[in-house]
VEXFI-512007 format. One line per 4 residues: number of its first residue (from 1); their letters; for each residue x, y, z of N, C-alpha, C, O, CB. Coordinates in steps of 0.2 Angstrom, whole numbers, m for minus. Glycine has a CB too. Example, Ala and Ser with C-alpha at 12.3 -4.5 7.8 and 13.67 -1.06 7.14 Angstrom:
% VEXFI-512007
1 = as = 66:m28:39:62:m22:39:66:m16:39:71:m17:42:57:m22:45 | 64:m11:35:68:m5:36:64:0:39:67:6:40:70:m3:29
% end
This chain:
% VEXFI-512007
1 = mpty = 29:11:m12:29:15:m19:23:12:m23:22:6:m23:36:15:m23 | 20:16:m26:14:13:m30:17:10:m37:22:11:m39:9:20:m33 | 13:5:m39:14:1:m45:10:4:m51:4:5:m51:13:m7:m44 | 13:6:m57:10:8:m62:11:4:m68:17:1:m69:12:15:m63
5 = dyfc = 6:4:m73:6:0:m79:8:5:m85:5:11:m85:m1:m4:m81 | 12:3:m89:13:7:m95:13:3:m102:13:m3:m102:20:10:m95 | 11:7:m107:9:4:m113:13:7:m118:14:13:m118:2:4:m115 | 16:3:m123:20:7:m128:17:4:m135:16:m2:m136:29:4:m128
9 = psnn = 14:9:m139:11:8:m145:15:5:m150:13:2:m155:7:13:m148 | 22:7:m149:27:5:m155:27:m3:m155:28:m5:m161:33:8:m153 | 27:m6:m149:28:m13:m149:22:m17:m146:22:m23:m146:33:m15:m145 | 17:m13:m144:11:m16:m141:12:m20:m135:10:m26:m134:8:m20:m146
13 = qkve = 17:m18:m131:18:m21:m125:16:m17:m119:16:m11:m119:26:m23:m124 | 14:m20:m114:12:m17:m107:17:m20:m102:19:m26:m102:5:m20:m104 | 20:m15:m99:25:m16:m93:23:m13:m86:20:m7:m86:33:m14:m94 | 24:m17:m81:22:m15:m74:28:m12:m70:33:m16:m70:19:m20:m70
17 = vmhs = 28:m6:m68:34:m4:m63:32:0:m57:26:2:m57:39:0:m68 | 37:0:m52:36:3:m46:39:10:m46:45:10:m48:38:m1:m40 | 37:16:m45:41:22:m44:37:27:m40:31:26:m39:43:24:m52 | 40:32:m38:37:37:m35:32:41:m39:32:41:m45:42:42:m32
21 = indk = 27:44:m35:21:46:m38:24:53:m43:21:55:m48:16:48:m33 | 30:56:m41:32:62:m44:37:60:m50:39:65:m53:36:67:m40 | 38:54:m51:42:52:m56:39:51:m63:33:49:m63:45:46:m54 | 41:54:m68:38:54:m75:42:50:m80:48:50:m80:36:61:m78
25 = istw = 39:45:m83:42:40:m88:38:42:m94:32:42:m94:41:32:m86 | 42:43:m99:39:45:m106:42:41:m112:39:42:m117:40:53:m107 | 47:38:m111:50:34:m117:50:27:m115:50:25:m109:57:37:m119 | 51:22:m120:52:15:m119:59:14:m116:60:10:m111:52:11:m126
29 = gelc = 64:18:m117:71:17:m115:71:18:m107:74:15:m103:75:21:m118 | 67:24:m104:66:25:m98:63:19:m94:65:17:m89:63:30:m96 | 57:17:m97:53:12:m94:57:6:m94:57:3:m89:47:11:m98 | 61:4:m99:65:m3:m99:70:m2:m93:71:m7:m89:70:m4:m106
33 = krak = 73:4:m92:78:5:m87:75:4:m79:78:0:m75:82:12:m87 | 69:7:m79:66:6:m72:63:m1:m71:63:m4:m66:60:11:m72 | 61:m4:m76:58:m11:m76:64:m17:m76:62:m23:m75:53:m11:m81 | 70:m14:m78:76:m19:m78:75:m24:m84:76:m30:m83:77:m23:m70
37 = cepg = 73:m22:m89:72:m27:m95:75:m24:m101:77:m18:m101:65:m28:m95 | 76:m28:m106:80:m26:m113:75:m23:m117:70:m26:m117:83:m33:m116 | 77:m17:m120:72:m13:m124:71:m18:m131:66:m17:m134:76:m6:m127 | 75:m23:m133:73:m26:m139:74:m22:m145:79:m19:m145:66:m28:m140
41 = dtpe = 70:m23:m150:71:m20:m157:67:m13:m157:67:m10:m161:68:m24:m163 | 63:m11:m151:60:m5:m151:65:0:m149:69:m1:m145:54:m5:m146 | 64:6:m153:68:12:m152:67:14:m145:62:14:m142:67:17:m157 | 73:16:m141:72:19:m134:68:25:m134:65:26:m128:78:20:m131
45 = aapv = 68:29:m139:64:35:m139:57:35:m141:53:40:m141:67:39:m144 | 54:28:m142:48:27:m143:43:30:m137:45:29:m131:47:20:m144 | 38:33:m138:34:35:m132:30:30:m129:29:25:m132:29:41:m135 | 29:31:m122:25:26:m119:19:30:m115:20:36:m113:29:22:m114
49 = qrll = 14:27:m114:8:30:m110:7:26:m104:7:19:m104:1:30:m115 | 5:30:m99:3:27:m92:m4:25:m92:m8:29:m93:4:32:m86 | m6:19:m91:m12:17:m90:m16:18:m84:m13:18:m79:m12:10:m91 | m22:19:m85:m26:20:m79:m27:13:m76:m28:9:m80:m34:24:m81
53 = svps = m26:12:m69:m27:6:m66:m30:6:m60:m29:12:m57:m20:1:m66 | m33:1:m57:m36:1:m50:m31:0:m45:m27:m5:m45:m41:m5:m50 | m30:4:m40:m25:3:m35:m26:m3:m31:m32:m5:m30:m25:10:m31 | m21:m7:m28:m22:m12:m24:m21:m10:m17:m17:m6:m15:m18:m18:m26
57 = litp = m26:m12:m13:m27:m9:m6:m25:m15:m1:m27:m21:m2:m34:m6:m5 | m22:m14:4:m20:m19:9:m26:m18:14:m26:m13:17:m13:m18:12 | m29:m23:15:m34:m23:20:m32:m28:26:m31:m34:26:m41:m25:17 | m32:m25:32:m30:m30:38:m36:m35:39:m42:m33:39:m29:m26:44
61 = tsdt = m34:m41:40:m39:m47:41:m39:m50:48:m43:m53:50:m37:m52:36 | m34:m47:52:m33:m50:59:m31:m45:64:m29:m39:61:m28:m56:59 | m31:m45:70:m30:m41:75:m21:m40:74:m19:m34:75:m32:m43:82 | m18:m45:73:m11:m44:72:m9:m39:66:m5:m35:66:m8:m51:70
65 = dykn = m13:m40:61:m12:m36:54:m14:m28:57:m9:m24:56:m18:m38:48 | m19:m27:61:m20:m20:62:m15:m18:67:m13:m12:67:m28:m20:66 | m12:m22:71:m7:m20:75:m1:m18:72:3:m13:73:m6:m25:80 | 1:m23:67:7:m21:63:7:m15:59:12:m11:57:9:m27:59
69 = lgfq = 1:m14:56:0:m8:52:m1:m1:56:m1:4:52:m7:m9:48 | m1:m2:63:m1:4:67:m8:7:69:m9:12:72:3:9:64 | m12:2:68:m20:4:70:m21:2:77:m18:m3:80:m25:1:64 | m27:5:80:m29:2:86:m36:0:84:m39:3:80:m29:7:92
73 = klvk = m38:m6:87:m44:m9:87:m47:m11:94:m44:m14:98:m43:m16:83 | m53:m7:94:m56:m8:101:m63:m12:100:m66:m10:95:m58:m1:104 | m64:m16:104:m69:m20:105:m73:m19:111:m71:m20:116:m67:m27:104 | m80:m18:110:m84:m16:116:m85:m23:120:m87:m28:118:m91:m13:113
77 = rdqg = m84:m22:126:m85:m28:131:m90:m27:137:m93:m32:139:m78:m29:135 | m91:m21:139:m96:m19:143:m99:m12:142:m96:m8:138:m94:m20:150 | m103:m9:146:m106:m3:146:m100:2:147:m97:3:153:m112:m2:151 | m98:5:141:m92:10:142:m85:7:143:m81:11:143:m93:14:149
81 = vyed = m85:1:142:m78:m2:142:m77:m5:136:m81:m9:134:m78:m7:148 | m70:m4:134:m68:m7:127:m61:m11:129:m57:m9:133:m67:m2:121 | m60:m16:124:m54:m20:125:m50:m18:119:m52:m19:113:m55:m28:125 | m44:m16:120:m39:m13:115:m35:m20:113:m31:m23:116:m34:m7:118
85 = vtak = m38:m24:107:m36:m31:106:m29:m29:102:m26:m34:101:m41:m35:101 | m27:m23:101:m20:m22:98:m15:m19:102:m9:m17:100:m21:m17:92 | m17:m19:109:m12:m17:114:m6:m20:114:m5:m26:113:m16:m18:121 | 0:m17:115:6:m19:116:8:m22:122:4:m21:127:11:m15:115
89 = egqs = 13:m26:123:15:m29:129:16:m23:134:20:m18:133:21:m34:128 | 13:m25:140:14:m19:145:8:m14:145:7:m10:150:20:m15:144 | 5:m13:140:m1:m8:140:m7:m11:142:m8:m17:142:m2:m5:131 | m11:m6:145:m18:m8:147:m22:m10:141:m23:m7:136:m21:m2:151
93 = rfvd = m25:m16:142:m29:m19:136:m36:m16:137:m40:m16:132:m30:m27:135 | m39:m13:143:m45:m11:144:m45:m3:144:m41:0:148:m49:m14:150 | m50:0:141:m50:7:141:m57:10:141:m62:6:139:m47:10:135 | m59:16:143:m65:19:144:m67:22:136:m63:21:131:m64:24:149
97 = rqgk = m73:26:136:m75:28:130:m70:33:127:m70:34:121:m82:31:130 | m66:37:131:m62:42:129:m54:39:128:m50:43:126:m61:47:135 | m54:32:128:m48:29:127:m43:30:133:m37:29:132:m45:32:120 | m45:31:139:m41:31:145:m40:24:147:m45:20:148:m44:36:151
101 = plnn = m34:22:149:m34:16:152:m38:14:158:m38:18:163:m28:14:152 | m40:8:159:m43:6:166:m39:1:169:m36:m3:166:m51:3:165 | m39:1:176:m35:m3:179:m38:m10:179:m34:m15:177:m33:0:186 | m44:m11:181:m48:m18:180:m55:m16:178:m58:m12:181:m48:m22:187
105 = p = m57:m20:174:m64:m19:171:m69:m21:176:m75:m20:174:m66:m22:165
% end
């Protein structure tokens, strides 16, 4: 689920919450429920604004990360031969240009 930042002009506070892209939060009370925090002295009906923020992206850094995220990483080893460094146990590690397994490179 994505993380969103909300700002309440009534109390000048910024709160970060996670929710579905389809969910709409428009009041301080709704925001506090979602963030599991106390509303304090701010009226629950006080309006809030969703802030524009930069999304955080997960970028794989190792062959294991690629494998765990469900990606396939091929490394060129010879003319027309690639090694699948993310191959699972029992799968052929070497493939041709079309991705077809090779018996022995």
